N, C-alpha and C positions, 0 to 999 in steps of 0.2 A: 283118565288124566287128560287126554288129549281132547276130550269133549269139554272138560271144564276150562283147560287152558285156553282153547279157541272157541269158546261158546260165542263171542261176538265177531268171529272172523279170524282167519289165520294172520299172524303179523310177526315180525322180527323182533326179539326182545332187545337188540343191539341199537337198530336205528328205527323201528317203528314201521318199516315198509310193510305193504300188504302182500306182496307177491313173494311167496317162497316155494322152494323145491324140496321134495322129500326124497332121502336115500332109499335105495332098495329094500334095506332092512326094516324100514319104517321107525326107526328110533332116532334118526338124526335128520336135520334140516338144514338148507342152505338159503341165504337171503338173495333175491335177485339183483339187489341193489348195492349192499356193503360187501357182500360175498363171505360173510362170517357164518360159520357153522354153529348150530346149537341144538339142544333137545327141548322137550318139553318142561324140563326142570330148570333151565337157564333162567336167571335173573328172579327167581322165586324163593322161598325160604328153603326149599330142598337144594338150590344151587347146584353145583357139580357133584353132589354126594355120591360115592360109589355104593351106597346101601340100596338095595332094592325098595322100590315104592311099597311093596308088602309090609317091611318093617316100618318104615314111616307111617303107614295107615294104622298098625298096631299101636304105635305110639301115640298117633292122634286120638284114637278111640280111647285109650287109658287116660291120657292128660284131660281130654274134654268130658269125660262121663264120671269120673271119681269125685265125689262132692267136695272132699278136703284136699285133692291133689295127690300126687305120687312121686316119691323121691326117685332121684336118678339111679339109685342102687337098685330099687324095686323094678323100675322101668327097664333098666338094663337086663334083669334077669328074665323078664317077660319076653323081650324083644329079641335077646340072644346077642348083645354087644356088651363091649367094655363099660364100666361106670363112667368113665371119662366121655365116650361117646353117647352114652345115655344123657349125661349132663348138658352137652352140646345140643342134642336133639331137643331136649326139654326147652331150653332157651330159644331155639330156632321157633318153636311152635308158640311160645309165649309172645314172640315178636309178631306172630301173625294174629294174636289176641288182642292187639293194642286198641283201646278205645278209638272210635270212629269221630269223635268231637261233637257229636249230636248233643244237643241241650235237652234237658229233661223239662218237662211241663206239666203243670196240673198242681197236685199237692205233693210237695217235696219236703223231705227232712234232711238237715244239713248237721254234721258233727265231726269232731276230729278225735284221733286216737293216737296213742304212743306206742311205737314198737320197739322192743329191745330188752336186754336183761338190765336188771337193777344194778347200780352202781356197787352196792355192798356185796355182790356175788362175783364181781369180775375180779381177775388178778390185779394185785396193786399197781402193776406197770401199765395197766390200760384204763385205770380210773382217772377222770378228768379233775376231780376235786373241785367242783363247781357248785356244790350244794346237793340237796336231796330232790326228790320227785323225779321230774321227766329228764333230769341231766342225763346227757349221753344218748337218748333214745331217738328214733326217727320219727317225726311227725307225719301222720297221713290224714288228710282232709277228705271227706266223702259225702256224698249226697245220694239219698234213695227217694224215689217216687212211689207212691201208693199203688201204682200200677205194676211194680215189680221191677223196674230198671235202677241200676245203680253206676255210680262212677266215682273213682277214687284216685288220687295222685299224692305224692309227696311234696311236702310244703316245707319252707325254711322255718316259718314262725308263725304264730296265732294271733297276731296283732289286727287290729281293726282294717287297716288298708290291705293286708293280704286275704283275710277272710272275705271281704267285700269284693275283690278281684276274683276270687275263685268262685264264689257263689254267682256272681253275674257271668262268668264264662261258662259256668255247668247248668245253670237254670234259666228258662226263659223269662223274660218280664212279664209280670202279670200273674205269675204262679203263686199259690199259697206256700209260705216257708214256715217250717216250724224247727226250732232249734232249743237247746237248753239255755240256761241263764248268762251264758258267756256274752260279755259285753262287746265283744268283736263283731257279732252279728247285728248290733243295733244300727239303725240309720240308713236303711235301704227302702225308700218310699215306693219303689217301683213293684216291691212285694208285699203281699198281705202276710204280716209277721205275727206268728203265733209263739209263745214261750211257755216252757214248762221248767220249774225250779228244782233240779235234782238235789241241790244241797239241803232243801228244806224237805226232802221225802216225796216231792210231788212227781209223779211220772206220767200222768194224763190230765188233761184239763179239757174237756169236751173231745173235740177233734185233735187238740193239740197234743202230740207226743212224738217221741223218736225211736219207737219200737223197731221199725224197719231197718234203719241205719244201724242200731245196735244189734239186731240180728245177724246183719251182714258182718260187723266188726267181730262178732262171737264166732261165726263160721271161720273167717279169715284167721283169727288167733288159735283156734283149734287146730287148723292145718299148720299154723306156723310151729305151735309147741308140739303136736303129736305126729306131724309128718315131716316137716322140714327142719325143725328143732333150731334153726338159725338161718337167717337171711342177711347176707351183706348189704349194706345200703347202696353199694354199686349197682347191684342187680335186683333191689327190692321192687322197683316199679313194675319190672316184668312179672313177678309173682303177683303183684298188685293186679295187674291186667289180667292173669290168668283167673283169679277169683272174681273179678267183676264180670269176666266174658261167661263163666259157668253159672253165675249168679243170674245174669240177664237171659241166658238160655234155659232156665229151669222149666218154663212151662212147655218147651219143645220136645218132640219125641226124640230118642237117642239117634235114629239114624238121619234126622235133620240137623241136629247138632254137629254130627260127623261131617255131613255135606257142607254146612256152614264153614267149619274149620278148613276143609279142603279147599274151598273157594277162597277163603282169605290168603291160604298159603299160596295158591296159584297167582294172587295179585300182590303179595307182599314182597319186599325187597330182601335180598339174600343178606343174611347175618353171618360174616365170616368168623372164624375161631380168633383170629387175629384182633378183631374189634371187640369180640366179647372179652376177651381176656386184658385187653389194652388198659 
């Protein structure tokens, strides 16, 4: 972990100073400038966790290599912690899997999906009584390139200004964009736009199709229904980040995926339990 944390040179996580001293036990350090003590976990997703790194590494392996995810109950059993601790570990690791903001380029598919239970299946006191269809569900927008990369995020609506904004943030100008017949995707001249009409039973027109993003939605929803069963809107973006990370890491070998997560953990900010439940 020391090699990963200080791979670009030793530094203080409190002030960034480059000169640090090591305690005789080799586990703690002190900054020569601000005089603050720290460990290799300070300022990372691991934070000042009392759990040994061995348990964290087991959790990283389980969360990053299971195709549909792993529940906090199951992770807790494997790692040897309580369910509450397992849930906290899960979300800390998901925070390290957050999208890096890089745009997709080339041949890209865009689509949106709705996540959540049907109104008719909810308890009467939880129904919004706003009509049928996607009422009460969370809207997730996503893009997937034909080279295997995907990005997804929660959006508030699927009108034209929102979809245009999300596509332009996620896809580099000059790319080929393929979508369904949703009118919200029309009117972006910087993309070569192809459309397939799902309402008329059309799922491919030459190179135009949305099979890749549909496959991503299918995997995400299998995990939603089969593993997690329910995701609160408050935490759903972290679950989405988890699935996009694993999707993008599919071609990599398991040990490379593990190393990538550990590197991200070492660079990510600590997520406190107070912030998580706020």
